[in-house]
N, C-alpha and C positions, 0 to 999 in steps of 0.2 A: 318811605313806603308809598305815601300818596302820589309822589311823582312817578313811581313805577306803575301804579294803578292807572294814572292818567295816560301814560305812554302806552300801556297795554290796551286800554280802551280805545285810544286813537288808532293804534295799529289794527285792532279788530274791526273798527269802523271802516278804515281804509281798505282792508281786505274784503269786507262785505260789499262795499260799493264797487270795487274793482271786479269782484266776482259776479255781481249782478250785471254790470256793464258787459262783461265778457260773455254772459249767458244770453244777452239780448239778441234777438234775431230780427234785423231790420226788414227782411223780406216778409216774415210772418206779421210784423207790425203793419206793413203796407197792405197785406191781405185783410187784416182786421179793419184797417181804414176803409177799404173798398166795401167790405161787408156792412160796416156801421153806416156808411153813406147810403148804401142800397136800402137799409132798413128804415132810414129817416122818412117820415111821412110828409114833411115839408121843411123848407128852410129859405133863408134870404141870403143873397150874395151881393156884395158891392165890389165892383171891378174898377180899378183905376190903372191907367197906363202912364208911362213916362211922358207921353205927349199931352197928358191932361184929359184924355178921353175917359168918360165914366159910363158905367152901365149898372143899373140897379135891377136885380132879377129875383123873382120869387119862383120857387118850385113847389109843386104839390104832386105827390106820387099818385099814379104811376107815370103820368105823361102830360103834365100841365105846366106851362111856363108863362110868366109875364115879365117882359123886359122893357125898361125905359132907358133910352140911350141919350147921350148929350146931343144937342141940336134938335130936340123936339120929336125924335123918332120913337115910336112905341110899337111893340109887337106882342101878340097873345098867341100862344101855340097850344093847341089841344089836339094831340095826334089823332087823326091824320091832317087836321086843318090848321091853318094859320091866318091870322088877321094882322095887317100892317097899317099903322096910322101914319099917313104922310100928307103934308099940306092940308091938314084939317079934315081929312076923309079917311074912313076905314075901308081897306080893300080886303076881301075874303079870298084866300088862296086855298083851294081844296086839294086833297089827294097827296098830302105829305110834303109839299114844297117847303122845306125849311124845318118843319117839325120833326121829320124823320132824321135829319142831320143832327138836330139838337139831342134827340133821344140817343143817337149813336155816340155822341160825345159823352153824355152822362153815363151811358152803359159801359163805355171803355174805362171810366174811372171806377165805377161801382163793381165791375167784374173782378174776380180774383185773378188779375193779370199775372202772367208769368214774369214777374219782375226779375227773377234770377237770369233769365235768358235775354231780356230786352234792355235791362237797365243796370246801372251800378248804384247801389244805395249805401250812403254813409250816414251813420248815426251821429248827429251833431250834439247830442245831449240836450240839456235845457237851454233854450234861447228865447228871449222875449217872454218868458213865463210859460212856455210850452215845450214839449218834446219835439225836436226838429230833426228832419231827415233831408239830406240832399239826394235827389234822384237825378242821375245823368243818363240820358238815353245813349246806348252804345251806338257808335258810328257817327255821331254828330255832337255839336257843342251845346245843344239845348239841355237845360236842366231846370229843375224846380226845387224849391225848399218848401216842404210840407210841415206845418206846425200843427201838432195833434193835441187835443184835449185828452184828459185821462180816459174818457169813454171812447177813444179812437176816432172821434169825429174831428174834422178839420176846424181850426180856429182861423187859419189863413194859409194861402199858398202863394208863394212868389215864383213867377215863371220868368226865365231868362232865355231869350232867343235873338240871335243876330245883334247882340249888344243892347237890346231893349228889354225892359222889365214891365211886367204886369202883376198886379197884386189883387187877389181875391180874398175878401174878408167875409167869413160866414157868420150867421147869427140866426136866432129864433128857430132853432131846430124843433120840429114837431109842434109848432105853435098853431092852435086852431084858428088864430086870427089871419093866417095866410090862406087866402083863397084865390083861385084863378077861374074866371068865367069868360065866356065869349063877350066881346064888347057890345054895348047897347048900340044898335044901328039906327 
């Protein structure tokens, strides 16, 4: 009888897991991801590429970014202005040159995009300790793997385009220690 109970319990667990997986909606999960990211007050991103390039970036809602790129380049964007540090000097660019483009990129991720029409989303289940989704843009070979924490915020995103990979690792969501201010001139 104990063997029968163990078998029944195992079958029930298998059906439960299979049923939960079948009921999951990757499109809805991606919309939750966009909404969670839009609700974040601040976060840090570390970007690395196959070629060894790195970018460290802080974001403070609704429109502030600080980026430090390999090679000593640094930028501060507070929409509509941008400051770029090159060759030891800060240059102030007013009127949205760059900051507007950055806001557009962030907004495209944060908006509840119509993933059903634009992308094919596959639920990869648990991967590297996070729930992972493969998002392939219809009509081309670009795709990303999004690793979500239980609160729908991203832990990391791996993007693949033209045989090259970039990885964004997210941290410090809603941390009051992340601030972005114009550079001291």
